[in-house]
C-alpha positions in Angstrom: 145.4 123.4 95.0 143.9 121.3 97.7 142.0 123.5 100.2 141.4 120.6 102.6 138.2 118.6 102.6 135.0 120.0 101.2 132.2 119.9 103.8 129.0 118.3 102.8 125.5 118.7 104.3 122.6 116.3 103.6 119.2 118.1 103.7 116.3 115.8 104.1 112.7 116.2 105.2 109.1 115.6 104.3 107.5 117.0 101.2 106.3 120.5 101.9 108.4 120.9 105.0 110.3 123.9 103.5 113.5 122.3 102.2 113.3 124.4 99.0 112.7 127.6 101.0 115.7 126.8 103.2 117.8 126.1 100.1 116.8 129.3 98.4 117.7 131.2 101.5 121.0 129.4 101.7 121.7 130.1 98.0 120.7 133.7 97.9 121.9 135.0 101.3 125.1 137.0 101.0 127.2 134.9 103.3 130.3 135.0 101.1 130.3 131.2 100.6 130.1 129.5 97.3 127.8 126.5 97.7 127.2 123.7 95.3 123.7 122.2 95.7 123.1 118.7 94.4 119.5 117.9 93.9 118.5 114.4 94.2 114.9 115.5 93.8 112.3 114.1 91.6 109.3 115.5 93.4 107.1 118.4 92.5 108.9 120.9 94.6 111.9 121.6 92.4 114.2 124.6 93.0 114.8 125.2 89.3 111.5 126.8 88.5 112.1 129.8 90.7 115.7 130.6 90.9 117.4 128.7 88.1 116.9 129.1 84.4 118.6 126.5 82.4 118.1 125.8 78.7 121.3 123.9 78.1 121.9 120.2 78.5 124.7 121.1 81.0 124.1 119.5 84.3 125.8 122.2 86.3 124.4 125.7 86.5 126.4 128.6 87.9 124.5 131.3 89.7 125.2 135.0 89.9 126.5 134.8 93.5 128.9 132.0 92.6 126.7 129.2 93.9 126.3 126.1 91.7 123.4 123.8 91.2 123.2 120.5 89.6 120.5 117.8 89.4 121.6 114.2 89.7 120.7 112.3 86.6 123.2 109.6 87.4 124.4 108.3 90.8 125.6 110.6 93.6 129.1 109.1 93.6 129.7 110.1 89.9 128.4 113.6 90.5 130.6 114.1 93.6 133.6 112.8 91.8 133.0 115.1 88.9 132.5 118.1 91.1 135.7 117.4 93.0 137.7 116.9 89.8 136.4 120.1 88.2 137.2 122.0 91.4 140.7 120.7 91.4 141.2 121.8 87.8 139.9 125.2 88.7 136.9 124.9 86.5 134.5 125.3 89.3 134.8 127.2 92.6 132.8 126.2 95.6 133.4 126.0 99.3 130.9 123.3 100.3 128.1 121.2 99.0 124.5 120.6 100.1 122.7 117.5 98.9 118.9 117.7 98.9 117.3 114.3 99.0 113.8 113.6 97.8 111.0 114.0 100.3 110.8 110.2 101.0 114.4 109.2 100.5 116.4 107.3 103.1 119.4 109.5 103.9 121.4 106.4 105.0 122.9 105.4 101.6 123.7 109.0 100.9 125.6 109.3 104.1 127.3 105.9 103.5 128.7 107.2 100.2 131.0 109.5 102.1 132.5 106.6 104.2 132.5 103.7 101.8 134.2 105.3 98.8 137.9 106.2 99.3 137.9 108.6 96.4 134.9 110.5 97.9 136.4 110.4 101.4 139.6 112.0 100.1 137.7 115.0 98.8 134.7 115.5 101.0 133.8 115.5 104.7 130.3 114.7 105.7 129.3 117.5 108.1 125.7 116.6 109.1 122.3 115.4 108.2 119.6 118.1 108.6 115.9 117.0 108.7 113.1 119.5 108.2 109.8 118.5 109.8 106.5 120.2 108.9 104.7 120.8 112.2 101.3 120.9 110.6 101.5 117.5 108.8 104.1 115.8 110.9 101.9 113.7 113.1 100.1 112.1 110.2 103.4 111.7 108.2 105.1 110.1 111.2 102.1 107.8 111.8 101.9 106.7 108.1 105.3 106.7 106.6 108.3 104.9 108.0 110.5 107.0 105.7 109.5 110.0 107.6 110.4 108.3 110.9 113.7 107.2 109.5 114.6 110.7 108.5 114.0 111.9 112.0 116.2 109.0 113.3 119.1 110.0 111.0 119.1 113.7 111.9 122.0 115.5 113.5 119.7 118.6 113.7 116.0 118.9 113.4 114.3 122.0 112.1 110.6 122.2 112.8 108.8 124.4 110.3 105.2 125.8 110.2 104.8 125.9 114.0 102.8 129.1 113.4 100.1 126.9 111.9 99.6 124.7 115.0 98.9 125.5 118.6 101.5 125.4 121.3 100.3 122.1 122.8 100.5 120.4 119.4 104.0 121.8 118.8 105.1 120.6 122.2 103.7 117.2 121.7 105.5 116.9 118.4 108.7 118.0 120.0 108.3 115.4 122.7 107.7 112.7 120.1 110.7 113.6 118.1 112.9 113.7 121.2 111.9 110.1 122.0 112.8 109.0 118.4 116.1 110.9 118.4 117.4 112.4 121.6 120.7 113.4 120.2 119.5 115.9 117.5 118.9 119.4 118.8 115.5 120.8 117.7 114.9 124.3 116.4 111.6 125.8 115.4 112.0 127.8 112.2 109.8 130.2 110.4 109.3 129.3 106.7 112.6 127.6 106.6 114.4 130.8 107.6 117.4 129.6 109.5 120.7 131.6 110.1 123.4 130.0 108.0 125.5 129.4 111.1 122.9 126.9 112.3 123.0 124.9 109.0 126.7 124.5 108.3 129.7 123.3 110.2 127.6 121.4 112.8 130.2 118.6 112.9 127.6 115.9 113.4 129.9 113.3 111.9 133.4 114.2 112.9 134.5 111.3 115.0 137.5 113.0 116.5 135.7 116.2 117.3 135.6 116.8 121.0 132.1 116.0 122.3 131.7 119.4 123.8 131.0 120.6 120.2 127.9 118.4 120.6 126.5 119.9 123.8 123.1 118.2 123.4 124.7 114.8 123.2 123.1 112.7 125.9 122.9 115.7 128.1 119.4 114.8 129.3 120.2 112.4 132.0 117.0 110.4 132.0 116.2 109.9 128.4 116.1 106.2 128.5 112.9 106.5 130.5 109.8 108.5 129.9 111.1 111.3 132.1 112.6 114.3 130.2 114.6 116.7 132.1 114.3 119.2 129.3 110.6 119.2 129.6 110.4 121.0 132.9 106.9 122.4 132.6 105.4 119.0 131.8 108.0 117.0 133.8 105.5 115.6 136.2 103.1 114.5 133.5 105.6 112.5 131.5 103.7 109.2 131.9 100.5 110.9 130.8 99.0 108.6 128.2 98.8 111.2 125.4 102.6 111.2 125.1 102.7 107.5 124.5 100.0 106.6 122.1 102.6 106.9 119.4 104.6 103.8 119.7 106.9 104.7 116.9 109.2 102.0 115.5 112.1 104.5 115.4 113.3 104.7 119.0 116.4 105.5 120.9 118.0 104.2 124.0 121.1 105.0 125.9 123.7 102.7 127.6 125.9 104.0 130.4 128.6 102.4 132.5 131.4 103.6 134.7 133.2 100.3 134.2 135.7 100.1 131.4 135.1 98.1 128.3 137.3 95.2 127.2 138.3 96.5 123.7 138.5 93.1 122.0 135.1 91.9 123.4 133.4 95.1 122.6 134.7 95.1 119.0 133.5 91.6 118.5 130.1 92.3 119.9 129.5 95.6 118.0 130.7 93.8 114.8 128.0 91.1 115.4 125.3 93.7 116.1 125.9 95.6 112.9 125.9 92.4 110.9 122.5 91.4 112.3 120.8 94.7 112.9 122.7 97.1 110.7 119.9 97.8 108.3 117.7 98.8 111.2 120.4 100.8 113.1 120.0 104.3 111.8 122.6 106.3 113.9 124.6 105.3 116.9 127.2 107.3 118.7 129.1 107.3 121.9 132.0 108.1 124.1 133.7 104.9 125.4 135.7 104.3 128.5 138.1 101.6 127.3 140.5 99.6 129.4 144.2 100.2 128.5 143.9 103.9 127.4 143.7 107.1 129.3 141.8 108.7 126.4 138.2 108.8 125.5 137.3 106.7 122.5 134.6 108.3 120.3 132.6 106.0 118.1 129.7 106.4 115.7 128.0 104.7 112.8 125.3 104.7 110.2 123.7 101.3 109.3 126.5 98.7 108.9 129.3 101.3 108.8 131.0 102.0 112.1 134.1 104.0 113.0 136.0 105.0 116.1 138.7 107.4 117.0 140.8 108.4 120.0 139.5 111.5 121.6 141.0 113.7 124.3 142.3 112.4 127.6 139.8 112.0 130.5 140.2 115.3 132.4 141.5 115.4 136.0 138.5 114.9 138.3 136.3 113.6 135.5 134.7 110.3 136.2 135.4 108.1 133.1 132.2 106.6 131.9 130.9 105.2 128.6 127.7 106.7 127.1 126.3 105.2 124.0 123.1 106.1 122.2 121.5 103.8 119.6 118.7 105.1 117.3 117.0 102.5 115.1 113.9 100.6 114.0 112.6 98.2 116.7 116.1 97.4 118.1 116.0 94.8 120.8 117.2 96.9 123.7 117.7 94.0 126.1 120.0 92.2 123.7 122.1 95.3 123.2 122.2 96.1 126.9 123.0 92.6 128.1 125.7 92.2 125.4 127.3 95.5 126.2 127.4 94.6 129.9 129.2 91.3 129.0 131.9 93.4 127.2 132.8 95.3 130.4 136.2 94.5 131.8 
């Protein structure tokens, strides 16, 4: 009774950013979807206290609206395999899963589980990584904790909570800082984690073959590689204003563009070398490639050392073929990446 792949969402974010609130809303809202929540959470904010009552030793708790919750006491892979098997046998019924990671976890290994393990990949499809950022405490957390910066770098979508507790200027400065760290994640300011379900699920942050128009924010800001932000109209002229740049965060992004086609063999070799050397520091990378020898776009993306590519749609009539790649990582040597990529052009 296969119903296709089960979409999975990874929810991450700083302690106190509202993940539990968001989860409660997702679980209690009458959206007609049965959701399995996997809690990889050992922190103080645990969802059980409020909406779950469990006396039994059973790891999986079924809720009145058909949602399921389980806490990981073993590894994620075992839990996912167990859930998929029980769903196939008809013992459990759910449409999708949400994995909540601990406040300081690195979402990378969680994301990699979906690609590295054939058994998991046959049952689940990783939809996206959502990161909740607490506007009131974010500046300090980003300054002090690399894990917090990494979570921003991994995100497909950023939700900024508690903006009502800070003034507009502080919220804008935070927005700006996050945009430098991760230009490809749309940002949305949310109130107490209240987000319409349509903005949480089916974002297709990871579908390689999805047409990129599904991802409208992807590299749409033309000048992101510099300090000029087209999206920042009101402050456009002050972009080099010092207060934007006193955060020299180690998580940064840069974009590579070229209207010359790549030589496929050279590019593959070079990217292979990059991930071997810099993989642990490469959080997310994604792009549309203009490749010699095909009239179709090649879509590529990766997490850490795992990289995949897929043929996309044909270049449209009148469209100028061009490659656009974005790399998000920790202190990546931009010049080495750029020069190497230039040497792979046909």
